[in-house]
C-alpha positions in Angstrom: 16.9 4.1 -25.9 14.0 5.3 -23.7 14.2 6.6 -20.2 13.4 3.3 -18.5 16.3 1.6 -20.3 18.7 4.5 -19.3 17.5 4.3 -15.7 18.0 0.5 -15.7 21.6 0.7 -17.1 22.5 3.5 -14.7 21.4 1.6 -11.6 22.8 -1.7 -12.8 26.2 0.1 -13.2 26.0 1.4 -9.6 25.2 5.1 -10.6 22.7 6.4 -8.1 22.4 9.9 -9.4 19.0 11.3 -8.6 16.5 10.6 -11.5 13.1 12.2 -12.2 10.9 10.7 -14.9 9.0 13.3 -17.0 6.6 11.5 -19.2 3.2 11.2 -20.8 2.8 7.6 -19.5 0.4 8.1 -16.6 -0.8 4.6 -16.1 -0.1 3.2 -12.7 1.9 0.3 -14.2 4.3 2.7 -15.8 4.7 4.8 -12.7 5.4 1.8 -10.5 7.8 0.4 -13.1 9.7 3.7 -13.2 10.0 3.8 -9.3 10.9 0.1 -9.1 13.8 0.8 -11.7 15.2 3.3 -9.2 13.7 6.6 -10.1 13.4 9.0 -7.3 10.3 10.7 -8.7 7.8 10.4 -11.5 6.0 13.4 -13.1 3.4 12.9 -15.8 2.4 15.4 -18.4 1.0 17.9 -18.4 2.9 19.4 -15.4 3.7 22.9 -14.2 7.4 24.0 -14.6 7.1 25.4 -11.1 6.2 22.0 -9.8 9.0 20.3 -11.6 11.5 22.9 -10.2 10.0 22.3 -6.7 10.5 18.5 -7.1 14.1 18.9 -8.4 15.0 21.2 -5.5 13.5 18.8 -3.0 15.6 15.9 -4.4 18.8 18.1 -4.4 18.0 19.2 -0.8 17.6 15.7 0.5 20.7 14.5 -1.3 22.8 17.3 0.2 21.3 17.6 3.6 23.3 17.1 6.8 21.2 15.9 9.7 22.2 17.4 13.1 25.3 16.4 14.9 24.7 12.7 14.6 26.0 11.6 11.2 25.4 7.9 11.7 22.3 5.7 12.2 22.8 2.1 13.1 20.3 -0.6 13.9 20.0 -4.3 13.3 23.3 -4.5 11.5 22.3 -1.6 9.1 24.5 1.4 9.2 23.7 4.8 7.4 26.4 7.4 7.0 24.3 10.6 6.6 27.3 12.6 5.6 28.5 10.5 2.8 25.1 8.9 2.2 26.5 5.4 2.2 24.6 2.4 3.6 26.0 -0.9 4.7 24.4 -4.1 6.1 26.7 -6.3 8.2 29.6 -4.8 6.4 28.0 -5.2 3.0 27.6 -2.1 0.9 24.0 -1.4 -0.3 23.1 1.0 -3.0 20.0 3.1 -2.4 18.5 5.9 -4.5 18.3 9.3 -2.8 14.6 8.9 -2.0 15.1 5.3 -0.6 18.1 6.5 1.5 16.1 9.4 3.0 13.1 7.2 3.6 15.1 4.6 5.3 16.9 7.3 7.4 13.6 8.8 8.4 12.2 5.4 9.6 15.5 4.3 11.4 15.6 7.7 13.3 12.2 7.0 14.8 12.2 3.3 15.9 9.0 1.9 17.3 6.9 4.8 16.1 4.1 4.1 13.5 4.6 6.8 10.8 1.7 7.5 8.5 2.2 7.7 4.7 1.2 11.4 4.4 3.9 12.2 7.0 6.5 10.3 5.0 5.4 12.1 1.8 5.6 15.5 3.5 9.0 14.9 5.2 10.8 12.7 2.8 9.4 13.8 -0.6 9.1 17.4 0.7 5.7 18.1 -1.0 2.2 16.7 -1.4 3.0 13.8 -3.8 0.6 13.7 -6.8 1.1 9.9 -7.2 -0.5 9.3 -3.7 0.6 6.8 -1.1 1.3 4.1 -3.7 4.7 5.9 -4.2 5.7 5.2 -0.5 4.6 1.6 -0.8 6.8 1.0 -3.9 9.8 2.6 -2.3 9.4 0.6 1.0 9.1 -2.5 -1.1 12.4 -1.6 -2.9 14.1 -1.0 0.5 12.9 -4.4 1.8 14.2 -6.2 -1.3 17.6 -4.7 -0.9 17.8 -5.4 2.9 16.4 -8.9 2.5 13.9 -11.0 4.4 15.0 -9.7 7.8 14.3 -6.0 7.0 12.8 -4.6 10.3 10.1 -2.5 8.5 6.7 -3.3 9.7 3.6 -2.5 7.7 0.7 -1.1 9.7 -2.4 -1.7 7.6 -4.3 1.4 6.6 -1.8 3.6 8.4 1.8 3.5 7.4 5.1 1.9 8.5 7.3 1.4 11.5 10.9 0.6 12.1 10.9 -2.1 14.8 13.7 -1.9 17.1 15.3 -5.3 18.3 13.9 -4.8 21.9 10.4 -4.1 20.5 10.5 -7.2 18.2 11.9 -9.5 21.0 9.2 -8.0 23.4 6.6 -8.8 20.9 7.9 -12.4 20.4 8.0 -12.9 24.2 4.4 -11.7 24.5 3.4 -14.0 21.7 5.0 -16.9 23.5 3.4 -16.1 26.7 0.1 -15.8 25.0 0.5 -19.2 23.5 1.6 -20.7 26.9 -1.4 -19.2 28.6 -3.7 -20.3 25.9 -2.4 -23.9 26.2 -2.8 -23.8 30.0 -6.3 -22.6 29.7 -7.1 -25.3 27.1 -5.6 -28.0 29.4 -7.7 -26.8 32.4 -10.8 -26.7 30.4 -10.3 -30.2 29.0 -9.6 -31.5 32.5 -12.7 -29.8 33.9 -14.9 -31.3 31.0 -13.4 -34.7 31.6 -14.3 -34.5 35.3 -17.9 -33.3 34.5 -18.3 -36.1 32.0 -17.0 -38.8 34.3 -19.4 -37.5 36.9 -22.3 -37.6 34.6 -21.5 -41.2 33.5 -21.1 -42.6 37.1 -24.2 -40.7 38.4 -26.8 -43.2 37.0 -24.8 -46.1 38.5 -24.8 -44.5 41.9 -28.5 -43.7 41.7 -29.3 -47.2 40.5 -27.3 -48.7 43.2 -29.0 -46.5 45.9 -32.4 -47.4 44.4 -31.7 -51.1 44.7 -30.7 -50.8 48.4 -33.8 -48.8 49.1 -36.0 -51.3 47.3 -34.5 -54.2 49.5 -34.9 -52.2 52.7 -38.5 -51.5 51.7 -39.2 -55.2 51.1 -37.6 -56.2 54.4 -39.7 -53.5 56.2 -42.9 -54.8 54.4 -42.1 -58.4 55.5 -41.6 -57.3 59.1 -44.8 -55.3 59.1 -46.7 -58.2 57.6 -45.4 -60.6 60.2 -46.4 -58.2 63.0 -49.9 -57.9 61.7 -50.2 -61.7 61.4 -49.0 -62.0 64.9 -51.6 -59.5 66.1 -54.5 -61.0 64.1 -53.9 -64.7 64.8 -53.9 -66.5 68.2 -51.4 -68.8 69.7 -50.7 -71.9 67.8 -51.3 -75.5 68.9 -47.7 -76.2 69.3 -47.1 -77.6 66.0 -45.9 -74.3 64.4 -49.4 -73.4 63.0 -51.5 -70.5 64.1 -55.3 -70.6 64.8 -57.5 -67.5 64.6 -58.5 -66.1 68.0 -62.2 -65.9 68.8 
């Protein structure tokens, strides 16, 4: 039985004793698998004995630490007892590894703040993690899996993670709703404006055409009147039968 099988059986049986993998398997797939099975750390050979001791001390320190006077953290139905290191969600008990518990507590204690990965590595793991930020991502993914789809941990791309308090999330949702409403209002106004402009452009030629017809009729009448006036001036009085004779 290898280390991964031992870790799997311990976690399946509810035993959350801290586990560190010490192995020659240094592929990323093996590291991620070990962490996903519930390991608290993963050390690849060759490694320094002093480094291994430092890692063991860091995990023991995290497992035994007592955080200030406030022994409880609670948010979104999730309760953490920092003294007994027990976690519940809406009354349901949840089992976390030592590292997952500390990571969750660190995020919950700082709601609304974006925490960079390097800060999590330094304050949760207690040293510069040789595995890189991928270790943080794997542990956050495990926490989300155990908390379910409503886990209030937000990923900030390229930066880190944030625990979103209910007020922040509701405020963000309200802002998004107002943004959508404002956008709809702007779109409606724009459509109405375009419709008015189009209607004006369509009716404009008709108005111009009608005005041109009236002007043409007026010019024709004026031309007739002018012609009659000229005829009256150039021709003499008629003979009484309605005809006109040219004046000498």
